[in-house]
C-alpha positions in Angstrom: 0.0 0.0 0.0 1.4 3.4 -0.9 1.8 6.1 1.8 -1.0 8.7 1.6 0.3 12.3 1.8 -2.2 15.0 2.7 -1.8 18.5 1.3 -3.6 21.7 0.5 -4.6 21.8 -3.2 -2.9 25.0 -4.1 -0.3 24.9 -6.8 2.5 25.7 -4.4 1.3 23.2 -1.8 1.1 20.4 -4.4 4.7 21.2 -5.6 5.8 20.9 -1.9 4.0 17.6 -1.4 5.5 16.4 -4.6 9.0 17.1 -3.3 8.3 14.9 -0.3 6.9 12.2 -2.6 10.0 12.3 -4.8 12.3 12.1 -1.8 10.4 9.1 -0.4 10.6 7.4 -3.8 14.4 7.7 -3.8 14.3 5.8 -0.5 12.1 3.1 -2.1 8.7 4.2 -0.7 5.7 4.7 -3.0 3.3 7.6 -2.1 0.2 9.2 -3.4 -1.0 12.8 -2.7 -4.5 13.5 -1.4 -5.8 17.1 -1.7 -7.5 18.5 1.4 -9.5 21.7 1.6 -8.7 23.9 4.6 -10.4 26.8 6.3 -7.7 29.1 4.8 -8.6 27.9 1.3 -12.4 28.6 1.5 -12.6 31.6 3.9 -12.3 34.8 1.8 -11.8 36.8 5.0 -9.0 34.6 6.2 -6.5 37.5 6.6 -8.8 39.3 9.0 -9.1 36.1 11.0 -5.4 35.7 11.2 -5.1 39.4 12.3 -7.4 38.6 15.1 -5.2 35.7 16.3 -6.8 32.7 14.5 -4.0 30.1 14.0 -3.7 26.9 12.0 -6.2 28.0 9.3 -4.1 26.2 6.6 -3.2 23.1 8.6 -5.8 22.1 11.1 -8.0 20.0 8.8 -5.0 18.2 7.4 -3.6 17.4 10.8 -7.0 16.1 12.0 -7.0 13.7 9.0 -3.5 12.6 10.1 -4.7 12.0 13.7 -7.7 9.9 12.5 -5.6 7.9 10.1 -7.2 8.9 6.8 -3.7 10.0 5.7 -0.3 8.9 6.7 1.8 12.1 6.2 0.9 15.8 6.3 3.0 18.2 4.4 3.0 21.9 5.4 4.9 25.2 4.9 6.3 25.3 8.4 5.6 29.0 8.9 1.8 28.1 8.7 2.0 25.6 11.5 1.0 26.9 15.0 3.6 26.9 17.8 1.8 24.2 19.5 0.8 21.0 17.7 -1.3 18.0 18.8 0.7 15.8 21.2 0.3 12.7 19.1 1.9 14.2 16.0 5.5 14.9 15.3 7.7 17.0 13.0 9.2 13.9 11.3 11.1 15.4 8.4 12.4 18.9 7.7 13.3 19.3 4.0 16.4 21.2 3.2 15.5 24.9 3.6 15.1 27.1 0.6 15.8 30.8 0.9 14.0 32.2 4.0 14.2 35.8 2.6 11.5 38.1 1.2 12.1 39.8 -2.2 10.9 42.9 -3.9 9.6 42.5 -7.4 9.0 45.8 -9.2 7.4 46.6 -12.6 10.5 48.2 -14.0 13.2 46.4 -11.9 13.5 49.4 -9.5 15.1 48.7 -6.2 13.3 49.4 -3.0 15.4 52.4 -2.1 14.8 53.9 -5.5 11.0 53.6 -5.6 9.4 57.0 -6.1 7.6 58.7 -3.2 4.0 57.4 -3.0 4.7 54.3 -4.9 2.2 51.4 -4.3 3.8 48.4 -2.7 1.6 45.3 -2.5 1.4 42.9 0.5 -1.3 41.8 2.9 1.3 40.6 5.5 1.2 42.7 8.7 5.0 42.1 9.1 5.9 43.1 5.6 3.7 46.2 5.8 5.4 47.3 9.0 8.8 46.7 7.6 8.1 48.7 4.4 6.8 51.7 6.4 9.6 51.5 9.0 12.1 51.7 6.2 10.2 54.3 4.1 7.1 55.9 5.4 6.7 57.8 2.1 5.5 54.7 0.3 1.9 53.4 0.1 1.2 49.8 1.1 -1.9 48.3 -0.6 -3.4 44.9 0.2 -2.5 42.1 -2.2 -3.8 38.6 -2.0 -3.9 35.5 -4.2 -1.3 33.0 -5.4 2.0 34.0 -6.8 0.8 34.0 -10.4 -2.1 36.3 -9.5 0.1 38.7 -7.6 2.6 38.9 -10.4 -0.2 39.5 -13.0 -1.5 42.4 -10.9 2.0 43.9 -10.8 2.3 43.6 -14.6 -1.2 45.1 -15.0 0.0 48.2 -13.2 -2.1 47.9 -10.0 1.2 48.1 -8.0 4.6 49.6 -8.5 6.2 46.7 -6.6 5.2 43.7 -4.6 6.9 41.6 -1.8 7.0 37.8 -2.0 8.9 35.0 -0.4 11.9 34.0 -2.5 11.3 30.3 -1.8 7.9 30.5 -3.5 9.5 32.0 -6.7 12.1 29.3 -6.6 9.6 26.5 -6.3 7.5 27.9 -9.1 10.7 28.2 -11.1 10.0 31.9 -11.9 13.1 33.6 -13.2 11.8 37.2 -13.0 14.3 39.7 -11.7 14.0 40.7 -8.0 15.8 42.3 -5.1 16.5 40.3 -1.9 15.4 42.1 1.2 17.7 41.5 4.2 18.8 43.9 6.9 18.0 44.7 10.5 14.4 45.8 9.4 13.7 43.3 6.6 13.8 40.0 8.5 11.6 37.0 7.4 9.0 35.4 9.7 10.1 32.3 11.6 10.4 29.1 9.5 9.9 30.8 6.1 11.3 28.7 3.3 10.9 25.4 5.2 8.7 22.5 4.3 7.9 20.0 7.0 6.4 16.5 6.8 4.4 15.3 9.9 3.4 11.8 11.0 1.9 10.2 14.1 4.3 9.8 16.9 6.1 6.5 17.2 4.6 5.2 14.0 6.3 3.4 11.1 5.6 6.4 8.9 7.5 8.6 11.4 10.6 6.3 11.1 10.3 6.4 7.3 10.2 10.2 7.2 13.3 10.5 9.3 15.2 9.0 6.4 14.7 12.2 4.4 15.2 14.7 7.3 17.7 17.5 7.0 19.3 18.0 10.4 20.6 21.5 9.7 17.1 22.8 8.7 15.6 21.0 11.7 18.0 22.8 14.1 17.4 26.2 12.5 13.6 25.6 12.5 13.4 24.5 16.1 15.5 27.5 17.3 13.0 29.8 15.6 10.0 28.0 17.0 11.4 28.0 20.5 11.7 31.8 20.2 8.2 32.2 19.0 6.9 30.0 21.8 8.7 32.1 24.4 7.5 35.4 22.8 4.0 34.0 22.7 3.1 35.8 19.4 1.8 34.8 16.0 1.7 36.3 12.6 -0.5 39.1 13.7 2.5 40.7 15.4 5.3 42.2 13.1 8.2 40.1 14.3 11.0 38.7 12.2 13.1 35.8 13.3 16.0 34.1 11.4 18.4 31.4 12.5 21.3 30.4 10.2 23.5 27.5 11.2 27.1 27.4 10.1 28.8 24.3 11.6 28.1 24.4 15.3 27.4 28.2 15.4 23.8 29.5 15.0 23.6 33.2 14.0 20.2 34.3 15.4 18.5 37.6 14.5 15.1 39.0 15.7 13.3 42.2 15.3 10.1 44.0 16.1 8.3 46.9 14.4 6.1 49.0 16.8 2.7 50.4 15.8 4.1 53.8 14.7 6.7 52.1 12.5 9.6 53.9 14.3 12.4 52.9 16.6 12.3 49.2 15.7 14.0 46.7 18.1 16.7 44.5 16.7 18.9 41.9 18.4 21.4 39.3 17.2 23.6 36.7 18.8 25.9 33.8 17.8 25.5 30.7 19.9 27.1 27.2 19.8 24.3 24.7 19.5 26.4 21.9 21.0 27.1 23.5 24.4 25.2 22.3 27.5 23.9 25.8 28.2 22.7 26.5 24.6 19.0 26.5 25.4 19.5 28.6 28.6 21.3 31.2 26.5 18.7 31.1 23.8 15.9 31.6 26.4 17.8 34.5 28.1 18.4 36.2 24.7 14.7 35.8 23.8 13.4 36.9 27.2 15.6 40.0 27.0 14.1 40.9 23.6 10.6 40.3 24.9 11.2 42.6 27.8 12.2 45.4 25.4 9.0 44.9 23.5 7.0 44.8 26.7 8.5 48.2 27.7 6.8 49.6 24.6 3.5 48.1 25.7 3.2 46.2 22.5 2.7 42.6 23.6 
């Protein structure tokens, strides 16, 4: 019997599920993909629900199918998975991380710093909106929803002067359009962007199979970012960027927060050895110090 992989039916989700299927095939395991409709797929007001703190809108139905045994594996974009997952499920395989960064795609290949005053920048992300305005409050941020193809078509149509997308999505769609990577102390990605995770039931044969395709570097980076999110106690309705990059034993960890008035952003970074006994204590202290600075602004 082939393994049954549960996935959203969007083009990007199916590409990601297909990546897991191909990796399993190289290990000698046959799999089929089952499309599952989630709340995030059918609710046209999903962005306002997320803003109000609703979590798991793109993953809950799939995880429930995994729990009840109607699928064997669930594949998600890790950034969509809530900080807390059901106790009987596990992150069984982290695929090698694609770029975690955001990029700016503009109609005439204009860089962010060269966009004219009042230019329309498209994004519906609270974090991206805050980062754009913290960097340049002379720009106008307009909501932009839909899949990558839809967003690019609206840019080409002239509805926007530039749009912000995840580089990983462009890579997975094999889109070769020119763009500008956004990365500095303001433009930090959300935790786990660029990472695909495959989940299974704990202590199952499927979990053991998935461990064969796990990327340990990505797993460590992802878990660092998720630990920080758990300590901070925030979701995607708060404009926080978190990025952990592992080089050998050393994790370079960056985090930032943009306040409501888009000024005086808070940024911290640290290098930690992941193989020392006090690593998690140091990570917790670093994150708690950052949280206290946000609390002082009355923003959490």
